[in-house]
C-alpha positions as CSV (number, residue, x, y, z in Angstrom):
1,M,40.9,63.6,-4.7
2,N,42.4,60.2,-5.5
3,T,44.9,59.1,-2.9
4,Y,47.2,56.1,-3.3
5,E,44.9,54.0,-1.1
6,D,41.9,54.9,-3.4
7,Q,43.9,53.7,-6.4
8,I,44.7,50.4,-4.7
9,I,41.1,49.7,-3.8
10,V,40.0,50.4,-7.4
11,R,42.7,48.1,-8.7
12,N,41.7,45.3,-6.3
13,V,38.2,45.4,-7.8
14,V,39.5,44.6,-11.3
15,E,42.2,42.2,-10.1
16,T,42.4,38.9,-12.1
17,T,43.0,35.4,-10.7
18,T,45.7,33.2,-12.1
19,L,45.1,29.5,-12.1
20,V,48.1,27.3,-11.4
21,S,48.3,23.7,-12.5
22,Q,49.9,21.5,-9.8
23,G,49.9,18.2,-11.7
24,A,47.6,15.2,-11.4
25,P,44.6,15.8,-9.2
26,G,44.3,14.1,-5.8
27,P,41.3,12.1,-4.6
28,K,37.9,13.8,-5.0
29,G,37.1,15.8,-1.9
30,D,33.9,17.2,-0.4
31,T,32.1,19.1,-3.1
32,G,29.8,21.0,-0.7
33,I,32.3,23.8,0.2
34,P,33.8,26.1,-2.5
35,E,37.2,27.4,-1.6
36,A,36.0,31.0,-1.7
37,S,33.9,30.2,1.4
38,I,36.7,28.7,3.5
39,P,37.8,31.1,6.2
40,Y,41.5,32.0,6.0
41,S,43.8,34.2,8.0
42,K,44.9,36.8,5.5
43,N,48.0,39.1,5.4
44,V,48.5,42.0,3.0
45,D,51.8,44.0,2.8
46,F,51.7,47.2,0.7
47,Y,55.4,46.9,0.2
48,S,55.7,49.8,-2.3
49,E,53.5,51.8,-4.6
50,N,53.7,49.1,-7.2
51,I,54.1,45.9,-5.2
52,V,51.6,44.2,-2.8
53,Y,52.1,40.9,-1.1
54,R,49.0,38.9,-0.3
55,A,48.8,35.6,1.6
56,E,46.3,33.1,3.1
57,A,46.7,30.4,5.6
58,A,44.5,28.5,8.1
59,V,42.9,30.7,10.8
60,N,45.3,31.6,13.6
61,S,48.4,30.6,11.7
62,L,51.8,32.1,12.8
63,N,53.6,34.3,10.4
64,N,56.8,32.3,10.9
65,A,55.2,28.9,10.2
66,P,55.5,27.3,6.7
67,V,51.7,27.3,6.2
68,W,51.0,30.2,3.9
69,R,50.4,30.6,0.2
70,I,51.8,33.9,-0.9
71,K,51.3,35.9,-4.1
72,K,53.0,39.1,-5.3
73,V,50.8,41.7,-7.1
74,L,52.7,44.0,-9.4
75,I,50.9,47.1,-10.5
76,A,52.3,48.8,-13.6
77,G,50.0,51.5,-14.8
78,E,46.8,49.8,-15.8
79,N,48.3,46.4,-15.8
80,V,48.1,44.1,-12.8
81,T,50.2,40.9,-12.6
82,E,49.9,38.2,-10.0
83,T,52.6,35.6,-9.4
84,W,53.0,32.9,-6.7
85,A,55.9,32.4,-4.3
86,S,58.1,29.6,-5.7
87,G,55.7,29.4,-8.6
88,T,53.0,27.5,-6.6
89,A,49.8,28.2,-4.7
90,L,50.7,25.5,-2.1
91,F,50.3,26.3,1.6
92,D,54.0,25.8,2.4
93,K,55.5,29.3,2.6
94,I,56.6,31.5,5.5
95,W,54.9,34.9,5.5
96,D,57.9,36.5,7.2
97,N,60.1,35.3,4.3
98,R,57.8,36.7,1.5
99,I,60.3,39.1,0.1
100,S,63.0,36.4,-0.4
101,Y,60.9,34.1,-2.5
102,I,61.2,33.9,-6.3
103,Y,57.8,34.6,-7.9
104,S,56.5,33.2,-11.1
């Protein structure tokens, strides 16, 4: 029997990633560590059946500190849309305020 949790797990497998342009690139950094391998603290809020908030920050970050990047995942049938808090993937958001941000 498929439960709501089973459906979320399946949808997370097919989830897409949205790239966000932030303007001119900064100085070239260390090329030896891909971002996918950097350890982050992660928060997930299954806000409703169709809305999930996901966030990442440096390990041991406080939820009330402006150090998170937060995205909202909207599930509408077979369509999954991801948008960023304040339209950016910068690590400058507060997890505790996730619902009040405008997402784009």
